[in-house]
All heavy atoms as a GROMACS GRO file, in nm:
protein
  532
    1MET      N    1   0.086  -0.116   0.005
    1MET     CA    2   0.001  -0.008  -0.004
    1MET      C    3   0.089   0.124  -0.001
    1MET      O    4   0.175   0.145   0.081
    1MET     CB    5  -0.088  -0.006   0.127
    1MET     CG    6  -0.174   0.122   0.142
    1MET     SD    7  -0.280   0.118   0.288
    1MET     CE    8  -0.396  -0.004   0.250
    2SER      N    9   0.066   0.209  -0.094
    2SER     CA   10   0.149   0.340  -0.099
    2SER      C   11   0.086   0.443  -0.003
    2SER      O   12  -0.025   0.434   0.032
    2SER     CB   13   0.148   0.392  -0.247
    2SER     OG   14   0.021   0.443  -0.273
    3LYS      N   15   0.172   0.538   0.036
    3LYS     CA   16   0.128   0.640   0.134
    3LYS      C   17   0.012   0.721   0.072
    3LYS      O   18  -0.076   0.763   0.148
    3LYS     CB   19   0.246   0.726   0.169
    3LYS     CG   20   0.341   0.665   0.262
    3LYS     CD   21   0.446   0.763   0.299
    3LYS     CE   22   0.544   0.698   0.397
    3LYS     NZ   23   0.642   0.790   0.452
    4SER      N   24   0.013   0.739  -0.057
    4SER     CA   25  -0.085   0.825  -0.125
    4SER      C   26  -0.227   0.758  -0.112
    4SER      O   27  -0.319   0.832  -0.138
    4SER     CB   28  -0.048   0.858  -0.272
    4SER     OG   29  -0.044   0.746  -0.344
    5SER      N   30  -0.234   0.629  -0.091
    5SER     CA   31  -0.364   0.568  -0.089
    5SER      C   32  -0.399   0.528   0.051
    5SER      O   33  -0.500   0.453   0.074
    5SER     CB   34  -0.363   0.448  -0.181
    5SER     OG   35  -0.273   0.352  -0.128
    6LEU      N   36  -0.334   0.558   0.151
    6LEU     CA   37  -0.354   0.523   0.295
    6LEU      C   38  -0.501   0.566   0.338
    6LEU      O   39  -0.558   0.481   0.405
    6LEU     CB   40  -0.260   0.593   0.385
    6LEU     CG   41  -0.193   0.506   0.488
    6LEU    CD1   42  -0.074   0.434   0.429
    6LEU    CD2   43  -0.157   0.584   0.601
    7LEU      N   44  -0.544   0.680   0.298
    7LEU     CA   45  -0.671   0.726   0.340
    7LEU      C   46  -0.772   0.730   0.221
    7LEU      O   47  -0.871   0.798   0.228
    7LEU     CB   48  -0.662   0.870   0.396
    7LEU     CG   49  -0.584   0.880   0.524
    7LEU    CD1   50  -0.572   1.024   0.577
    7LEU    CD2   51  -0.640   0.786   0.638
    8SER      N   52  -0.750   0.651   0.124
    8SER     CA   53  -0.832   0.641   0.000
    8SER      C   54  -0.978   0.604   0.053
    8SER      O   55  -0.989   0.508   0.128
    8SER     CB   56  -0.780   0.541  -0.090
    8SER     OG   57  -0.864   0.530  -0.208
    9GLY      N   58  -1.077   0.674   0.002
    9GLY     CA   59  -1.211   0.633   0.042
    9GLY      C   60  -1.263   0.726   0.164
    9GLY      O   61  -1.386   0.721   0.189
   10VAL      N   62  -1.166   0.800   0.224
   10VAL     CA   63  -1.212   0.888   0.337
   10VAL      C   64  -1.239   1.023   0.276
   10VAL      O   65  -1.163   1.073   0.208
   10VAL     CB   66  -1.095   0.890   0.447
   10VAL    CG1   67  -1.128   0.984   0.550
   10VAL    CG2   68  -1.070   0.756   0.501
   11THR      N   69  -1.346   1.084   0.328
   11THR     CA   70  -1.372   1.225   0.288
   11THR      C   71  -1.370   1.314   0.416
   11THR      O   72  -1.432   1.274   0.520
   11THR     CB   73  -1.524   1.230   0.231
   11THR    OG1   74  -1.517   1.156   0.109
   11THR    CG2   75  -1.552   1.378   0.186
   12VAL      N   76  -1.304   1.424   0.401
   12VAL     CA   77  -1.286   1.518   0.515
   12VAL      C   78  -1.346   1.655   0.474
   12VAL      O   79  -1.322   1.703   0.365
   12VAL     CB   80  -1.138   1.533   0.550
   12VAL    CG1   81  -1.118   1.640   0.662
   12VAL    CG2   82  -1.077   1.401   0.597
   13VAL      N   83  -1.428   1.719   0.554
   13VAL     CA   84  -1.471   1.852   0.532
   13VAL      C   85  -1.384   1.948   0.616
   13VAL      O   86  -1.376   1.940   0.736
   13VAL     CB   87  -1.622   1.868   0.577
   13VAL    CG1   88  -1.661   2.012   0.561
   13VAL    CG2   89  -1.707   1.777   0.491
   14ASP      N   90  -1.318   2.036   0.551
   14ASP     CA   91  -1.227   2.125   0.607
   14ASP      C   92  -1.300   2.261   0.625
   14ASP      O   93  -1.315   2.335   0.537
   14ASP     CB   94  -1.102   2.142   0.525
   14ASP     CG   95  -0.993   2.239   0.579
   14ASP    OD1   96  -1.015   2.286   0.686
   14ASP    OD2   97  -0.892   2.258   0.507
   15LEU      N   98  -1.322   2.297   0.757
   15LEU     CA   99  -1.389   2.424   0.786
   15LEU      C  100  -1.285   2.523   0.852
   15LEU      O  101  -1.320   2.625   0.896
   15LEU     CB  102  -1.498   2.405   0.885
   15LEU     CG  103  -1.614   2.312   0.835
   15LEU    CD1  104  -1.719   2.293   0.940
   15LEU    CD2  105  -1.681   2.377   0.702
   16SER      N  106  -1.157   2.479   0.844
   16SER     CA  107  -1.057   2.562   0.910
   16SER      C  108  -0.996   2.676   0.822
   16SER      O  109  -1.037   2.684   0.709
   16SER     CB  110  -0.934   2.471   0.947
   16SER     OG  111  -0.876   2.414   0.838
   17ARG      N  112  -0.922   2.758   0.882
   17ARG     CA  113  -0.866   2.859   0.801
   17ARG      C  114  -0.725   2.913   0.855
   17ARG      O  115  -0.690   2.880   0.966
   17ARG     CB  116  -0.958   2.993   0.809
   17ARG     CG  117  -0.984   3.043   0.944
   17ARG     CD  118  -1.093   3.149   0.937
   17ARG     NE  119  -1.083   3.274   1.001
   17ARG     CZ  120  -0.986   3.333   1.059
   17ARG    NH1  121  -0.865   3.274   1.062
   17ARG    NH2  122  -0.992   3.452   1.117
   18VAL      N  123  -0.650   2.969   0.770
   18VAL     CA  124  -0.524   3.024   0.790
   18VAL      C  125  -0.401   2.927   0.804
   18VAL      O  126  -0.331   2.914   0.716
   18VAL     CB  127  -0.519   3.133   0.902
   18VAL    CG1  128  -0.382   3.196   0.918
   18VAL    CG2  129  -0.620   3.239   0.874
   19LEU      N  130  -0.374   2.852   0.916
   19LEU     CA  131  -0.253   2.776   0.916
   19LEU      C  132  -0.275   2.622   0.976
   19LEU      O  133  -0.260   2.527   0.904
   19LEU     CB  134  -0.145   2.840   0.987
   19LEU     CG  135  -0.018   2.756   0.997
   19LEU    CD1  136   0.035   2.728   0.858
   19LEU    CD2  137   0.096   2.835   1.072
   20ALA      N  138  -0.302   2.613   1.101
   20ALA     CA  139  -0.297   2.484   1.161
   20ALA      C  140  -0.389   2.386   1.108
   20ALA      O  141  -0.354   2.269   1.068
   20ALA     CB  142  -0.320   2.497   1.319
   21GLY      N  143  -0.517   2.425   1.086
   21GLY     CA  144  -0.614   2.335   1.038
   21GLY      C  145  -0.593   2.300   0.885
   21GLY      O  146  -0.587   2.190   0.844
   22PRO      N  147  -0.560   2.410   0.805
   22PRO     CA  148  -0.530   2.379   0.660
   22PRO      C  149  -0.407   2.291   0.640
   22PRO      O  150  -0.403   2.204   0.558
   22PRO     CB  151  -0.512   2.514   0.602
   22PRO     CG  152  -0.596   2.606   0.680
   22PRO     CD  153  -0.580   2.551   0.819
   23PHE      N  154  -0.314   2.304   0.734
   23PHE     CA  155  -0.195   2.213   0.724
   23PHE      C  156  -0.225   2.075   0.758
   23PHE      O  157  -0.188   1.975   0.686
   23PHE     CB  158  -0.076   2.269   0.821
   23PHE     CG  159   0.043   2.179   0.807
   23PHE    CD1  160   0.132   2.210   0.711
   23PHE    CD2  161   0.070   2.084   0.899
   23PHE    CE1  162   0.248   2.135   0.693
   23PHE    CE2  163   0.185   1.996   0.890
   23PHE     CZ  164   0.276   2.030   0.786
   24ALA      N  165  -0.308   2.054   0.864
   24ALA     CA  166  -0.352   1.918   0.900
   24ALA      C  167  -0.429   1.856   0.788
   24ALA      O  168  -0.408   1.739   0.759
   24ALA     CB  169  -0.434   1.927   1.025
   25THR      N  170  -0.527   1.924   0.733
   25THR     CA  171  -0.608   1.868   0.626
   25THR      C  172  -0.526   1.844   0.501
   25THR      O  173  -0.557   1.762   0.422
   25THR     CB  174  -0.739   1.950   0.600
   25THR    OG1  175  -0.705   2.082   0.579
   25THR    CG2  176  -0.831   1.936   0.721
   26MET      N  177  -0.430   1.933   0.474
   26MET     CA  178  -0.338   1.909   0.351
   26MET      C  179  -0.263   1.779   0.379
   26MET      O  180  -0.248   1.702   0.284
   26MET     CB  181  -0.235   2.024   0.349
   26MET     CG  182  -0.129   2.006   0.238
   26MET     SD  183   0.005   2.118   0.236
   26MET     CE  184   0.092   2.065   0.385
   27THR      N  185  -0.224   1.745   0.498
   27THR     CA  186  -0.152   1.624   0.524
   27THR      C  187  -0.252   1.512   0.499
   27THR      O  188  -0.209   1.405   0.435
   27THR     CB  189  -0.104   1.609   0.670
   27THR    OG1  190  -0.014   1.725   0.691
   27THR    CG2  191  -0.032   1.486   0.705
   28LEU      N  192  -0.372   1.515   0.540
   28LEU     CA  193  -0.471   1.410   0.514
   28LEU      C  194  -0.493   1.396   0.358
   28LEU      O  195  -0.509   1.285   0.309
   28LEU     CB  196  -0.597   1.438   0.579
   28LEU     CG  197  -0.603   1.445   0.732
   28LEU    CD1  198  -0.734   1.489   0.789
   28LEU    CD2  199  -0.565   1.307   0.788
   29ALA      N  200  -0.498   1.507   0.284
   29ALA     CA  201  -0.517   1.506   0.143
   29ALA      C  202  -0.396   1.440   0.076
   29ALA      O  203  -0.412   1.358  -0.018
   29ALA     CB  204  -0.541   1.647   0.085
   30ASN      N  205  -0.273   1.468   0.127
   30ASN     CA  206  -0.151   1.409   0.067
   30ASN      C  207  -0.152   1.266   0.096
   30ASN      O  208  -0.083   1.185   0.028
   30ASN     CB  209  -0.035   1.485   0.124
   30ASN     CG  210  -0.016   1.619   0.064
   30ASN    OD1  211  -0.076   1.650  -0.034
   30ASN    ND2  212   0.057   1.698   0.137
   31LEU      N  213  -0.223   1.210   0.195
   31LEU     CA  214  -0.228   1.065   0.234
   31LEU      C  215  -0.344   0.995   0.155
   31LEU      O  216  -0.368   0.880   0.180
   31LEU     CB  217  -0.237   1.045   0.376
   31LEU     CG  218  -0.118   1.083   0.461
   31LEU    CD1  219  -0.135   1.076   0.612
   31LEU    CD2  220   0.000   0.988   0.419
   32GLY      N  221  -0.413   1.073   0.073
   32GLY     CA  222  -0.516   1.017  -0.015
   32GLY      C  223  -0.661   1.045   0.018
   32GLY      O  224  -0.752   1.002  -0.051
   33ALA      N  225  -0.688   1.118   0.129
   33ALA     CA  226  -0.825   1.152   0.161
   33ALA      C  227  -0.883   1.256   0.057
   33ALA      O  228  -0.800   1.334   0.006
   33ALA     CB  229  -0.833   1.208   0.305
   34ARG      N  230  -1.010   1.251   0.044
   34ARG     CA  231  -1.075   1.359  -0.036
   34ARG      C  232  -1.105   1.468   0.063
   34ARG      O  233  -1.182   1.446   0.163
   34ARG     CB  234  -1.203   1.311  -0.104
   34ARG     CG  235  -1.280   1.413  -0.167
   34ARG     CD  236  -1.408   1.359  -0.236
   34ARG     NE  237  -1.483   1.467  -0.294
   34ARG     CZ  238  -1.620   1.476  -0.307
   34ARG    NH1  239  -1.693   1.379  -0.251
   34ARG    NH2  240  -1.668   1.572  -0.367
   35VAL      N  241  -1.047   1.587   0.042
   35VAL     CA  242  -1.064   1.703   0.135
   35VAL      C  243  -1.150   1.803   0.060
   35VAL      O  244  -1.106   1.851  -0.043
   35VAL     CB  245  -0.930   1.754   0.188
   35VAL    CG1  246  -0.959   1.872   0.280
   35VAL    CG2  247  -0.860   1.643   0.266
   36ILE      N  248  -1.252   1.847   0.124
   36ILE     CA  249  -1.340   1.954   0.071
   36ILE      C  250  -1.322   2.077   0.163
   36ILE      O  251  -1.373   2.067   0.279
   36ILE     CB  252  -1.487   1.912   0.059
   36ILE    CG1  253  -1.494   1.784  -0.025
   36ILE    CG2  254  -1.583   2.018   0.005
   36ILE    CD1  255  -1.630   1.713  -0.021
   37LYS      N  256  -1.265   2.177   0.111
   37LYS     CA  257  -1.242   2.304   0.192
   37LYS      C  258  -1.360   2.395   0.172
   37LYS      O  259  -1.391   2.438   0.062
   37LYS     CB  260  -1.114   2.371   0.154
   37LYS     CG  261  -1.091   2.497   0.228
   37LYS     CD  262  -0.950   2.547   0.210
   37LYS     CE  263  -0.925   2.673   0.288
   37LYS     NZ  264  -0.929   2.656   0.433
   38VAL      N  265  -1.435   2.428   0.279
   38VAL     CA  266  -1.538   2.522   0.278
   38VAL      C  267  -1.497   2.655   0.320
   38VAL      O  268  -1.440   2.670   0.429
   38VAL     CB  269  -1.661   2.470   0.363
   38VAL    CG1  270  -1.781   2.572   0.353
   38VAL    CG2  271  -1.697   2.327   0.323
   39GLU      N  272  -1.502   2.754   0.233
   39GLU     CA  273  -1.451   2.894   0.265
   39GLU      C  274  -1.561   2.987   0.280
   39GLU      O  275  -1.682   2.956   0.245
   39GLU     CB  276  -1.365   2.936   0.148
   39GLU     CG  277  -1.239   2.849   0.122
   39GLU     CD  278  -1.160   2.901   0.012
   39GLU    OE1  279  -1.121   3.025   0.022
   39GLU    OE2  280  -1.136   2.830  -0.092
   40ILE      N  281  -1.535   3.102   0.328
   40ILE     CA  282  -1.631   3.205   0.357
   40ILE      C  283  -1.689   3.244   0.217
   40ILE      O  284  -1.621   3.284   0.129
   40ILE     CB  285  -1.563   3.336   0.418
   40ILE    CG1  286  -1.498   3.295   0.552
   40ILE    CG2  287  -1.663   3.447   0.440
   40ILE    CD1  288  -1.410   3.405   0.612
   41PRO      N  289  -1.826   3.245   0.210
   41PRO     CA  290  -1.887   3.271   0.080
   41PRO      C  291  -1.850   3.423   0.030
   41PRO      O  292  -1.852   3.518   0.117
   41PRO     CB  293  -2.036   3.278   0.111
   41PRO     CG  294  -2.044   3.179   0.231
   41PRO     CD  295  -1.924   3.207   0.311
   42GLY      N  296  -1.817   3.429  -0.091
   42GLY     CA  297  -1.784   3.560  -0.155
   42GLY      C  298  -1.641   3.602  -0.136
   42GLY      O  299  -1.585   3.650  -0.239
   43THR      N  300  -1.576   3.587  -0.024
   43THR     CA  301  -1.441   3.629   0.000
   43THR      C  302  -1.342   3.519   0.003
   43THR      O  303  -1.223   3.538  -0.028
   43THR     CB  304  -1.428   3.709   0.126
   43THR    OG1  305  -1.464   3.629   0.240
   43THR    CG2  306  -1.517   3.836   0.120
   44GLY      N  307  -1.385   3.401   0.042
   44GLY     CA  308  -1.287   3.289   0.061
   44GLY      C  309  -1.209   3.293   0.185
   44GLY      O  310  -1.236   3.381   0.275
   45ASP      N  311  -1.110   3.206   0.194
   45ASP     CA  312  -1.027   3.201   0.310
   45ASP      C  313  -0.943   3.327   0.324
   45ASP      O  314  -0.893   3.386   0.223
   45ASP     CB  315  -0.933   3.081   0.303
   45ASP     CG  316  -0.856   3.046   0.427
   45ASP    OD1  317  -0.780   3.131   0.476
   45ASP    OD2  318  -0.865   2.933   0.474
   46ASP      N  319  -0.925   3.376   0.448
   46ASP     CA  320  -0.834   3.496   0.472
   46ASP      C  321  -0.696   3.484   0.404
   46ASP      O  322  -0.639   3.582   0.366
   46ASP     CB  323  -0.820   3.528   0.621
   46ASP     CG  324  -0.944   3.556   0.698
   46ASP    OD1  325  -1.045   3.598   0.626
   46ASP    OD2  326  -0.956   3.532   0.816
   47SER      N  327  -0.640   3.361   0.408
   47SER     CA  328  -0.509   3.344   0.357
   47SER      C  329  -0.495   3.362   0.211
   47SER      O  330  -0.385   3.371   0.155
   47SER     CB  331  -0.453   3.208   0.401
   47SER     OG  332  -0.521   3.105   0.336
   48ARG      N  333  -0.605   3.380   0.137
   48ARG     CA  334  -0.597   3.415  -0.006
   48ARG      C  335  -0.533   3.551  -0.025
   48ARG      O  336  -0.485   3.581  -0.139
   48ARG     CB  337  -0.735   3.411  -0.068
   48ARG     CG  338  -0.781   3.268  -0.094
   48ARG     CD  339  -0.921   3.271  -0.171
   48ARG     NE  340  -0.971   3.143  -0.192
   48ARG     CZ  341  -0.949   3.070  -0.293
   48ARG    NH1  342  -0.868   3.112  -0.394
   48ARG    NH2  343  -1.003   2.947  -0.313
   49ALA      N  344  -0.532   3.633   0.080
   49ALA     CA  345  -0.474   3.766   0.076
   49ALA      C  346  -0.333   3.773   0.120
   49ALA      O  347  -0.269   3.879   0.130
   49ALA     CB  348  -0.562   3.865   0.157
   50PHE      N  349  -0.275   3.658   0.165
   50PHE     CA  350  -0.128   3.660   0.209
   50PHE      C  351  -0.035   3.641   0.099
   50PHE      O  352  -0.052   3.559   0.011
   50PHE     CB  353  -0.118   3.540   0.315
   50PHE     CG  354  -0.200   3.542   0.434
   50PHE    CD1  355  -0.188   3.437   0.524
   50PHE    CD2  356  -0.275   3.644   0.462
   50PHE    CE1  357  -0.263   3.439   0.645
   50PHE    CE2  358  -0.354   3.645   0.586
   50PHE     CZ  359  -0.348   3.548   0.670
   51GLY      N  360   0.071   3.721   0.097
   51GLY     CA  361   0.178   3.707   0.002
   51GLY      C  362   0.268   3.595   0.034
   51GLY      O  363   0.264   3.543   0.142
   52PRO      N  364   0.362   3.571  -0.048
   52PRO     CA  365   0.383   3.624  -0.180
   52PRO      C  366   0.279   3.587  -0.288
   52PRO      O  367   0.214   3.485  -0.268
   52PRO     CB  368   0.513   3.567  -0.223
   52PRO     CG  369   0.535   3.433  -0.157
   52PRO     CD  370   0.454   3.462  -0.015
   53PHE      N  371   0.272   3.653  -0.393
   53PHE     CA  372   0.174   3.641  -0.496
   53PHE      C  373   0.237   3.606  -0.634
   53PHE      O  374   0.356   3.648  -0.662
   53PHE     CB  375   0.092   3.766  -0.519
   53PHE     CG  376   0.011   3.795  -0.398
   53PHE    CD1  377   0.054   3.885  -0.311
   53PHE    CD2  378  -0.112   3.742  -0.370
   53PHE    CE1  379  -0.014   3.920  -0.182
   53PHE    CE2  380  -0.189   3.762  -0.257
   53PHE     CZ  381  -0.136   3.860  -0.170
   54HIS      N  382   0.180   3.523  -0.708
   54HIS     CA  383   0.213   3.496  -0.845
   54HIS      C  384   0.097   3.506  -0.938
   54HIS      O  385  -0.003   3.431  -0.910
   54HIS     CB  386   0.287   3.359  -0.858
   54HIS     CG  387   0.330   3.320  -0.984
   54HIS    ND1  388   0.436   3.390  -1.054
   54HIS    CD2  389   0.281   3.231  -1.083
   54HIS    CE1  390   0.450   3.339  -1.177
   54HIS    NE2  391   0.360   3.244  -1.191
   55ASN      N  392   0.105   3.586  -1.037
   55ASN     CA  393  -0.011   3.605  -1.128
   55ASN      C  394  -0.140   3.644  -1.052
   55ASN      O  395  -0.247   3.594  -1.080
   55ASN     CB  396  -0.041   3.490  -1.215
   55ASN     CG  397   0.073   3.475  -1.320
   55ASN    OD1  398   0.138   3.568  -1.358
   55ASN    ND2  399   0.095   3.350  -1.357
   56GLY      N  400  -0.125   3.719  -0.940
   56GLY     CA  401  -0.237   3.766  -0.858
   56GLY      C  402  -0.300   3.666  -0.770
   56GLY      O  403  -0.394   3.686  -0.696
   57LYS      N  404  -0.230   3.545  -0.750
   57LYS     CA  405  -0.283   3.440  -0.665
   57LYS      C  406  -0.184   3.419  -0.552
   57LYS      O  407  -0.059   3.424  -0.570
   57LYS     CB  408  -0.312   3.318  -0.728
   57LYS     CG  409  -0.419   3.332  -0.834
   57LYS     CD  410  -0.463   3.196  -0.893
   57LYS     CE  411  -0.582   3.234  -0.990
   57LYS     NZ  412  -0.650   3.107  -1.036
   58SER      N  413  -0.222   3.393  -0.429
   58SER     CA  414  -0.142   3.364  -0.316
   58SER      C  415  -0.069   3.239  -0.327
   58SER      O  416  -0.136   3.133  -0.325
   58SER     CB  417  -0.225   3.372  -0.190
   58SER     OG  418  -0.154   3.326  -0.074
   59LEU      N  419   0.061   3.241  -0.331
   59LEU     CA  420   0.133   3.116  -0.319
   59LEU      C  421   0.120   3.045  -0.185
   59LEU      O  422   0.124   2.926  -0.169
   59LEU     CB  423   0.290   3.151  -0.351
   59LEU     CG  424   0.312   3.196  -0.489
   59LEU    CD1  425   0.463   3.234  -0.505
   59LEU    CD2  426   0.268   3.096  -0.590
   60TYR      N  427   0.104   3.130  -0.077
   60TYR     CA  428   0.084   3.065   0.050
   60TYR      C  429  -0.045   2.988   0.056
   60TYR      O  430  -0.043   2.871   0.098
   60TYR     CB  431   0.075   3.182   0.153
   60TYR     CG  432   0.033   3.127   0.296
   60TYR    CD1  433   0.132   3.076   0.386
   60TYR    CD2  434  -0.098   3.129   0.334
   60TYR    CE1  435   0.091   3.026   0.506
   60TYR    CE2  436  -0.138   3.080   0.456
   60TYR     CZ  437  -0.041   3.026   0.542
   60TYR     OH  438  -0.082   2.973   0.667
   61PHE      N  439  -0.146   3.041   0.002
   61PHE     CA  440  -0.277   2.979   0.003
   61PHE      C  441  -0.265   2.846  -0.083
   61PHE      O  442  -0.310   2.735  -0.044
   61PHE     CB  443  -0.397   3.060  -0.055
   61PHE     CG  444  -0.526   2.992  -0.067
   61PHE    CD1  445  -0.605   2.979   0.049
   61PHE    CD2  446  -0.566   2.929  -0.182
   61PHE    CE1  447  -0.725   2.914   0.038
   61PHE    CE2  448  -0.687   2.864  -0.197
   61PHE     CZ  449  -0.765   2.854  -0.082
   62ALA      N  450  -0.206   2.865  -0.198
   62ALA     CA  451  -0.187   2.745  -0.284
   62ALA      C  452  -0.105   2.630  -0.224
   62ALA      O  453  -0.140   2.514  -0.242
   62ALA     CB  454  -0.128   2.785  -0.417
   63SER      N  455  -0.006   2.672  -0.150
   63SER     CA  456   0.081   2.562  -0.091
   63SER      C  457   0.007   2.493   0.025
   63SER      O  458   0.029   2.368   0.041
   63SER     CB  459   0.216   2.627  -0.046
   63SER     OG  460   0.198   2.713   0.067
   64ILE      N  461  -0.062   2.566   0.108
   64ILE     CA  462  -0.125   2.497   0.226
   64ILE      C  463  -0.261   2.431   0.195
   64ILE      O  464  -0.309   2.355   0.274
   64ILE     CB  465  -0.126   2.609   0.335
   64ILE    CG1  466  -0.144   2.545   0.479
   64ILE    CG2  467  -0.260   2.690   0.318
   64ILE    CD1  468  -0.010   2.489   0.521
   65ASN      N  469  -0.313   2.454   0.070
   65ASN     CA  470  -0.441   2.392   0.039
   65ASN      C  471  -0.432   2.305  -0.088
   65ASN      O  472  -0.536   2.282  -0.151
   65ASN     CB  473  -0.542   2.505   0.029
   65ASN     CG  474  -0.574   2.569   0.157
   65ASN    OD1  475  -0.639   2.505   0.236
   65ASN    ND2  476  -0.540   2.695   0.170
   66CYS      N  477  -0.316   2.262  -0.112
   66CYS     CA  478  -0.295   2.174  -0.229
   66CYS      C  479  -0.375   2.039  -0.216
   66CYS      O  480  -0.395   1.996  -0.100
   66CYS     CB  481  -0.153   2.147  -0.253
   66CYS     SG  482  -0.063   2.062  -0.133
   67ASN      N  483  -0.416   1.982  -0.321
   67ASN     CA  484  -0.487   1.854  -0.323
   67ASN      C  485  -0.623   1.856  -0.250
   67ASN      O  486  -0.675   1.759  -0.217
   67ASN     CB  487  -0.407   1.742  -0.266
   67ASN     CG  488  -0.276   1.719  -0.334
   67ASN    OD1  489  -0.270   1.721  -0.453
   67ASN    ND2  490  -0.162   1.686  -0.263
   68LYS      N  491  -0.680   1.976  -0.248
   68LYS     CA  492  -0.816   1.990  -0.180
   68LYS      C  493  -0.916   2.041  -0.295
   68LYS      O  494  -0.873   2.117  -0.386
   68LYS     CB  495  -0.817   2.091  -0.069
   68LYS     CG  496  -0.722   2.057   0.044
   68LYS     CD  497  -0.728   2.156   0.154
   68LYS     CE  498  -0.625   2.134   0.260
   68LYS     NZ  499  -0.629   2.236   0.359
   69GLU      N  500  -1.044   2.007  -0.270
   69GLU     CA  501  -1.149   2.079  -0.349
   69GLU      C  502  -1.185   2.187  -0.268
   69GLU      O  503  -1.181   2.198  -0.145
   69GLU     CB  504  -1.260   1.977  -0.370
   69GLU     CG  505  -1.229   1.845  -0.435
   69GLU     CD  506  -1.342   1.753  -0.436
   69GLU    OE1  507  -1.461   1.791  -0.440
   69GLU    OE2  508  -1.316   1.638  -0.421
   70SER      N  509  -1.240   2.303  -0.333
   70SER     CA  510  -1.276   2.427  -0.260
   70SER      C  511  -1.412   2.470  -0.289
   70SER      O  512  -1.457   2.465  -0.410
   70SER     CB  513  -1.175   2.534  -0.295
   70SER     OG  514  -1.196   2.644  -0.214
   71MET      N  515  -1.481   2.515  -0.196
   71MET     CA  516  -1.619   2.569  -0.205
   71MET      C  517  -1.620   2.709  -0.138
   71MET      O  518  -1.579   2.719  -0.020
   71MET     CB  519  -1.722   2.479  -0.141
   71MET     CG  520  -1.738   2.348  -0.194
   71MET     SD  521  -1.855   2.250  -0.102
   71MET     CE  522  -2.006   2.344  -0.116
   72HIS      N  523  -1.668   2.807  -0.212
   72HIS     CA  524  -1.685   2.935  -0.144
   72HIS      C  525  -1.781   3.024  -0.225
   72HIS      O  526  -1.831   2.991  -0.325
   72HIS     CB  527  -1.560   3.015  -0.125
   72HIS     CG  528  -1.474   3.050  -0.243
   72HIS    ND1  529  -1.494   3.155  -0.318
   72HIS    CD2  530  -1.372   2.980  -0.309
   72HIS    CE1  531  -1.408   3.160  -0.423
   72HIS    NE2  532  -1.340   3.049  -0.410
   0.00000   0.00000   0.00000
């Protein structure tokens, strides 16, 4: 069994924001869980405004929320 499939079939709803929660759920996603990040409607997670930016998008947000689906 590879590490990427350890949590295959598990779905996690991520209601966290900024650092600790998103990091924890990123780890679960990297281990194969389906993670659905629910953000503040209209504005999204606060960390979308944290730099550095590339093409107008937060690299911080992208790095801490990789492998997740997002709803906002």
